[in-house]
C-alpha positions as CSV (number, residue, x, y, z in Angstrom):
1,M,-20.9,-3.7,-16.9
2,S,-19.6,-2.4,-20.2
3,E,-18.4,-4.6,-22.9
4,Q,-14.7,-5.3,-23.0
5,P,-12.8,-6.3,-26.2
6,P,-11.0,-9.6,-26.1
7,L,-7.7,-9.4,-24.3
8,A,-4.6,-11.5,-24.7
9,K,-3.7,-13.6,-21.7
10,T,-0.9,-12.1,-19.6
11,S,2.1,-14.4,-19.7
12,P,4.0,-15.4,-16.5
13,W,7.0,-13.4,-17.7
14,A,5.0,-10.3,-18.4
15,L,3.4,-10.5,-15.0
16,A,6.8,-11.1,-13.4
17,C,8.2,-7.9,-15.1
18,L,5.3,-5.9,-13.8
19,I,5.8,-7.2,-10.3
20,C,9.6,-6.4,-10.5
21,G,8.8,-2.9,-11.7
22,H,6.3,-2.4,-8.9
23,I,8.9,-3.6,-6.4
24,C,11.5,-1.1,-7.6
25,L,9.2,1.9,-7.5
26,H,7.7,1.0,-4.2
27,A,11.1,0.4,-2.7
28,A,12.2,3.8,-3.7
29,M,9.3,5.4,-1.7
30,A,9.8,3.0,1.2
31,G,13.5,3.8,1.4
32,S,12.9,7.5,1.0
33,R,10.2,7.4,3.7
34,M,12.7,5.8,6.1
35,A,15.6,8.1,5.2
36,A,13.7,11.5,5.1
37,P,12.6,11.5,8.8
38,L,16.1,10.4,9.9
39,L,17.6,13.3,8.0
40,A,15.0,15.7,9.4
41,L,15.8,14.6,13.0
42,K,19.6,15.0,12.2
43,L,18.8,18.6,11.0
44,G,17.3,19.4,14.3
45,F,13.6,19.2,13.6
46,G,11.2,17.7,16.2
47,A,8.7,14.9,16.2
48,L,5.8,17.1,15.0
49,S,7.7,18.1,12.0
50,V,8.7,14.6,11.3
51,G,5.1,13.4,11.6
52,C,4.0,16.1,9.1
53,L,6.8,15.0,6.7
54,L,5.6,11.4,6.8
55,A,2.0,12.4,6.3
56,L,2.9,14.1,3.0
57,Y,3.7,10.7,1.5
58,S,0.0,9.8,1.9
59,L,-1.5,13.3,1.4
60,M,-0.6,13.7,-2.2
61,Q,-2.2,10.3,-3.0
62,V,-5.5,11.5,-1.5
63,F,-5.8,14.3,-4.0
64,L,-4.1,12.7,-7.0
65,A,-5.7,9.2,-6.8
66,I,-8.9,9.8,-8.8
67,P,-7.3,12.1,-11.5
68,A,-4.5,9.5,-11.8
69,G,-7.1,6.7,-12.3
70,R,-9.0,8.8,-14.9
71,Y,-5.7,9.3,-16.8
72,A,-5.0,5.6,-16.7
73,D,-8.4,4.8,-18.0
74,Q,-7.7,7.2,-20.9
75,H,-4.1,6.3,-21.7
76,G,-3.4,2.8,-20.4
77,L,-0.2,1.7,-18.7
78,K,3.0,3.2,-20.1
79,R,2.2,6.9,-20.2
80,P,0.9,7.2,-16.7
81,V,3.7,5.1,-15.3
82,G,6.3,7.0,-17.3
83,I,5.1,10.4,-15.9
84,A,5.1,8.9,-12.4
85,L,8.6,7.6,-12.8
86,V,9.8,11.0,-13.8
87,A,8.2,12.5,-10.7
88,A,9.7,9.9,-8.4
89,F,13.1,10.3,-9.9
90,T,12.9,14.1,-9.6
91,G,11.7,13.9,-6.0
92,A,14.5,11.6,-4.8
93,L,17.2,13.5,-6.8
94,L,16.1,16.8,-5.3
95,A,16.5,15.3,-1.8
96,A,20.0,14.1,-2.7
97,L,21.1,17.4,-4.2
98,F,19.5,19.7,-1.6
99,P,19.1,17.9,1.8
100,R,17.0,20.5,3.5
101,F,13.7,20.1,5.3
102,E,11.5,22.0,2.8
103,V,13.1,20.0,-0.1
104,L,12.4,16.8,1.8
105,C,8.7,17.8,2.0
106,L,8.6,18.4,-1.8
107,S,10.3,15.1,-2.3
108,A,7.7,13.3,-0.1
109,L,4.9,14.8,-2.2
110,C,6.6,13.7,-5.4
111,M,7.5,10.2,-4.2
112,G,4.1,9.5,-2.6
113,G,2.0,10.8,-5.5
114,A,4.2,9.0,-8.1
115,T,4.0,5.7,-6.4
116,G,0.2,5.9,-6.0
117,A,-0.4,7.0,-9.6
118,A,1.9,4.2,-11.0
119,S,0.3,1.6,-8.7
120,I,-3.2,2.5,-10.1
121,A,-2.0,2.1,-13.7
122,L,-0.3,-1.2,-12.9
123,Q,-3.3,-2.6,-11.0
124,R,-5.7,-1.5,-13.7
125,H,-3.6,-3.2,-16.4
126,V,-3.3,-6.5,-14.5
127,G,-7.0,-6.5,-13.7
128,R,-8.1,-5.9,-17.2
129,A,-5.8,-8.6,-18.6
130,A,-7.4,-11.3,-16.2
131,H,-10.1,-13.4,-17.9
132,D,-12.1,-14.6,-14.9
133,A,-12.5,-14.3,-11.1
134,T,-10.0,-17.1,-10.4
135,E,-7.4,-15.4,-12.5
136,L,-8.1,-12.0,-10.8
137,K,-7.4,-13.5,-7.4
138,R,-4.3,-15.2,-8.7
139,V,-2.7,-12.2,-10.4
140,F,-3.6,-9.7,-7.6
141,S,-2.1,-12.1,-5.1
142,W,1.2,-12.1,-7.0
143,L,1.1,-8.4,-7.5
144,A,0.5,-7.8,-3.8
145,I,3.8,-9.5,-3.0
146,G,5.6,-6.5,-4.5
147,P,4.9,-4.0,-1.7
148,A,5.7,-6.6,1.0
149,V,9.1,-7.2,-0.6
150,S,9.8,-3.6,-1.3
151,N,8.9,-2.5,2.3
152,F,11.9,-4.7,3.4
153,F,14.2,-4.1,0.5
154,G,14.0,-0.2,0.2
155,P,14.6,0.7,3.9
156,V,17.4,-1.9,4.3
157,M,19.2,-0.5,1.2
158,A,18.7,3.1,2.3
159,G,19.9,2.3,5.9
160,L,23.1,0.5,4.7
161,L,24.0,3.5,2.5
162,I,23.3,6.0,5.3
163,D,25.5,4.1,7.7
164,H,28.4,3.2,5.3
165,A,28.5,5.5,2.2
166,G,29.9,8.3,4.3
167,I,32.7,6.1,5.6
168,W,33.5,4.9,2.0
169,L,33.8,8.5,0.9
170,G,36.2,9.4,3.8
171,G,33.6,10.8,6.2
172,A,31.6,9.3,9.1
173,A,28.6,7.1,9.4
174,A,25.3,8.8,8.8
175,D,26.9,12.0,7.6
176,A,25.6,14.2,4.7
177,N,27.2,12.0,2.1
178,G,25.5,8.9,3.5
179,F,22.1,10.5,3.1
180,R,22.9,11.9,-0.3
181,A,24.0,8.4,-1.4
182,A,20.7,6.9,0.0
183,F,18.5,9.4,-1.9
184,L,20.6,9.0,-5.1
185,C,20.0,5.2,-4.9
186,M,16.3,5.8,-4.4
187,A,16.3,8.0,-7.5
188,L,17.8,5.3,-9.6
189,L,15.2,2.7,-8.7
190,P,12.4,4.3,-10.7
191,L,14.6,4.0,-13.8
192,L,14.8,0.3,-13.2
193,T,11.0,0.2,-13.1
194,W,11.0,1.5,-16.7
195,V,13.5,-1.1,-17.7
196,W,11.1,-3.8,-16.4
197,I,7.9,-2.5,-17.9
198,R,9.0,-0.8,-21.2
199,N,8.3,-3.9,-23.3
200,T,4.8,-4.6,-21.8
201,A,2.2,-4.7,-24.5
202,E,-0.6,-2.2,-24.0
203,L,-4.2,-3.5,-23.8
204,P,-6.8,-2.2,-26.3
205,P,-8.8,0.8,-25.0
206,V,-12.2,0.4,-23.6
207,L,-14.8,1.2,-26.3
208,H,-17.6,3.5,-25.3
209,P,-20.8,3.7,-27.3
210,E,-21.3,7.1,-29.1
211,G,-24.0,9.3,-27.8
212,V,-24.1,7.7,-24.4
213,P,-22.7,9.9,-21.5
214,K,-19.5,8.5,-20.1
215,P,-19.9,7.0,-16.6
216,Q,-18.4,9.1,-13.7
217,V,-16.6,7.6,-10.8
218,W,-18.8,9.3,-8.2
219,Q,-21.8,7.3,-9.7
220,L,-20.2,4.2,-8.2
221,L,-21.0,5.5,-4.8
222,R,-24.7,4.9,-5.6
223,E,-24.1,1.2,-5.9
224,P,-24.5,-0.6,-2.5
225,G,-21.7,-3.1,-3.5
226,M,-19.2,-0.3,-4.0
227,R,-20.1,1.4,-0.7
228,R,-19.8,-1.9,1.2
229,L,-16.4,-2.6,-0.5
230,L,-15.0,0.9,0.4
231,L,-16.3,0.5,4.0
232,V,-14.6,-2.9,4.4
233,N,-11.4,-1.6,2.7
234,W,-11.3,1.4,5.1
235,L,-11.9,-0.7,8.2
236,L,-9.1,-3.2,7.2
237,S,-6.8,-0.3,6.3
238,S,-7.4,1.1,9.7
239,C,-6.3,-2.2,11.2
240,W,-2.9,-2.0,9.5
241,D,-2.5,1.6,10.8
242,V,-3.6,0.8,14.4
243,H,-1.2,-2.2,14.5
244,T,1.7,-0.2,13.2
245,F,1.0,2.6,15.6
246,V,0.0,0.8,18.8
247,V,2.5,-2.1,18.9
248,P,5.5,0.2,19.5
249,V,3.5,2.0,22.3
250,L,2.6,-1.3,24.0
251,G,6.2,-2.5,23.6
252,H,7.6,0.7,25.1
253,E,5.1,0.4,28.0
254,R,6.4,-3.1,28.7
255,A,10.1,-2.1,28.4
256,F,10.8,-4.1,25.3
257,S,13.9,-3.1,23.3
258,A,13.7,-1.5,19.9
259,S,15.0,-4.6,18.2
260,V,12.3,-6.7,19.9
261,I,9.5,-4.3,18.8
262,G,11.0,-4.3,15.3
263,A,10.9,-8.1,15.3
264,I,7.2,-8.1,16.3
265,L,6.3,-5.7,13.5
266,G,8.6,-7.6,11.1
267,S,6.9,-10.9,11.8
268,F,3.6,-9.2,10.8
269,A,5.1,-8.2,7.4
270,I,6.7,-11.6,6.8
271,A,3.4,-13.4,7.5
272,A,1.5,-11.0,5.2
273,A,4.0,-11.7,2.4
274,C,3.9,-15.5,3.0
275,V,0.1,-15.7,2.8
276,R,0.2,-13.8,-0.5
277,V,2.7,-16.2,-1.9
278,A,0.4,-19.1,-1.0
279,M,-2.9,-17.6,-2.3
280,P,-2.2,-17.9,-6.1
281,L,-1.9,-21.7,-5.5
282,L,-5.3,-21.7,-3.8
283,A,-7.1,-19.1,-5.9
284,V,-9.5,-21.6,-7.5
285,H,-10.8,-22.6,-4.1
286,L,-11.1,-19.1,-2.6
287,K,-14.3,-17.0,-2.5
288,E,-13.6,-13.3,-2.0
289,W,-16.4,-12.6,0.4
290,V,-15.7,-15.7,2.5
291,V,-11.9,-14.8,2.8
292,V,-12.6,-11.1,3.7
293,S,-15.3,-11.9,6.2
294,C,-13.2,-14.6,8.0
295,A,-10.2,-12.2,8.0
296,M,-12.3,-9.5,9.6
297,L,-13.6,-11.8,12.4
298,I,-10.1,-13.2,13.0
299,T,-8.7,-9.7,13.2
300,A,-11.4,-8.6,15.7
301,L,-10.6,-11.6,17.9
302,L,-6.8,-10.9,17.8
303,F,-7.4,-7.2,18.5
304,G,-9.3,-8.3,21.6
305,I,-6.5,-10.6,22.8
306,Y,-3.5,-8.4,21.9
307,P,-3.6,-6.1,25.0
308,F,-3.5,-9.2,27.3
309,T,-0.3,-10.5,25.7
310,H,2.6,-9.4,28.0
311,T,5.6,-11.2,26.5
312,P,7.4,-10.7,23.2
313,L,6.7,-14.2,22.1
314,A,3.0,-13.9,22.8
315,M,2.8,-10.5,20.9
316,A,4.8,-12.0,18.0
317,C,2.4,-14.9,17.7
318,C,-0.5,-12.4,17.6
319,S,1.4,-10.4,15.1
320,V,2.0,-13.4,12.8
321,L,-1.7,-14.4,12.9
322,L,-2.8,-10.9,12.2
323,G,-0.4,-10.7,9.3
324,L,-1.9,-13.9,7.8
325,A,-5.4,-12.5,8.2
326,L,-4.8,-9.0,6.9
327,G,-2.4,-10.1,4.2
328,S,-5.1,-12.2,2.6
329,V,-7.4,-9.3,2.1
330,Q,-6.0,-7.0,-0.5
331,P,-6.1,-9.6,-3.4
332,M,-9.7,-10.3,-2.6
333,I,-10.6,-6.7,-2.4
334,M,-9.0,-6.0,-5.7
335,S,-10.7,-9.0,-7.4
336,T,-14.1,-7.9,-6.1
337,L,-13.5,-4.3,-7.2
338,H,-12.8,-5.3,-10.8
339,Q,-15.8,-7.6,-10.9
340,I,-18.3,-4.9,-9.7
341,T,-16.8,-1.9,-11.6
342,P,-17.5,-1.1,-15.3
343,H,-14.4,-1.5,-17.4
344,A,-14.3,2.2,-18.3
345,L,-14.0,3.1,-14.7
346,H,-11.4,0.6,-13.4
347,G,-8.7,3.1,-13.0
348,Q,-10.9,5.7,-11.3
349,A,-12.4,3.0,-9.0
350,L,-8.8,2.0,-8.0
351,G,-8.2,5.7,-7.4
352,L,-11.2,6.0,-5.2
353,R,-10.0,3.0,-3.1
354,L,-6.5,4.5,-2.8
355,M,-7.9,7.8,-1.8
356,S,-9.8,6.3,1.1
357,I,-6.8,4.3,2.3
358,N,-4.4,7.3,2.2
359,L,-6.9,9.6,3.9
360,S,-7.1,7.0,6.6
361,S,-3.3,6.9,6.8
362,V,-3.2,10.6,7.3
363,L,-6.0,11.0,9.8
364,M,-6.0,7.7,11.8
365,P,-2.6,8.0,13.5
366,M,-3.5,11.4,14.9
367,L,-6.9,10.0,16.1
368,F,-5.2,6.9,17.6
369,G,-2.6,9.1,19.3
370,T,-5.2,11.3,20.9
371,A,-7.4,8.4,22.0
372,G,-4.4,6.5,23.3
373,M,-3.6,9.4,25.6
374,V,-7.1,9.8,26.8
375,V,-8.4,6.2,27.3
376,G,-5.3,4.1,26.7
377,V,-4.0,2.0,23.8
378,S,-5.8,-1.1,24.9
379,V,-9.2,0.7,24.4
380,V,-8.0,1.7,20.9
381,F,-7.4,-2.0,20.0
382,W,-10.8,-3.0,21.4
383,T,-12.7,-0.2,19.7
384,V,-11.2,-0.9,16.3
385,G,-11.7,-4.6,16.8
386,T,-15.4,-4.1,17.6
387,A,-15.8,-1.9,14.4
388,V,-14.2,-4.6,12.3
389,A,-16.3,-7.3,13.7
390,L,-19.5,-5.3,13.0
391,G,-18.2,-4.7,9.5
392,A,-17.8,-8.4,8.7
393,R,-21.5,-8.5,7.8
394,A,-20.9,-5.9,5.0
395,A,-18.0,-8.1,3.7
396,W,-20.3,-11.1,3.7
397,N,-22.9,-9.1,1.7
398,L,-20.3,-8.6,-1.1
399,R,-21.2,-12.2,-2.3
400,P,-22.6,-12.3,-5.8
401,A,-26.3,-12.9,-6.3
402,G,-27.1,-16.6,-6.3
403,H,-24.4,-17.6,-3.8
């Protein structure tokens, strides 16, 4: 691992500002991602078009993640985040001014790419400012609360504006003015992100010895630890995707109402947020490879049980337990990644991780849908659960030498 210059310890207030900025930007994308498909349906487009529109939020991050990480490695925090905020503001504003399907697609590319690029710069900054493994676990647990909060805050705000802004302006609920107001609000949130992070002190650049070739991100794939980490990260990301995709299908098969299905999924999100709130308090007692391995085994067990739960209460209990297990993983993955990656490649390593996650988010729902039609959704649960159980060994092998 390359030498890192001494860094000033991140104050609680500085970390809180970064978390608030992360919430605002992620809420803008989450709200846009909820409003855009509703507007597309209102304009008369079908389910396939809506699915393609949603995939664009992840697709841009697949191609932009590693260049964004490289740019963050070169320029630190504020410049990459500033560019990303301009892109997010522009994307949401275009959707507000020109509410047409092709513009919504362009907006999705802008919002998705901007959120991914800014997240990489924020995560890199927080990781570099941490001084040891315990602090890495603590700060990434706090930072991971941001997306959980924004996934609730953004869609709720957009939904309220869609339903009520049109009435306030003399029209009807969910009319064009309601959607314009929602997208305009999503455009303002990235500006709030800049308000929160503009006074953040930049960290000194990573010094690279002269005459020595700079390391390349693809060289990381030669390291067994990085390959194991990406495999584990991909398996666990697939678990999030399969739960989000399959639970509505199971609920529909069992004639549950939309509100009940939403409550089941909501209980998962709340549990994931709660465990991330608790983890900073327990960081000194947690070992990354133990937490991730246990989470994978618990997830595999719950995926095996899930298809046999036939009541909303039973499914909600499984959802809560699954949220606790999967919610604990991201801070541990991020902490491990920063410990096994050279400082000069932190941003690009984060980009590599983000690329694999979003590639999964683009491809896995289509695979799940096809498999669900052929063999049934229960088999999808069991297949993914088996893969996760087998991957637990790779997670256990992430432990440092000597442990």
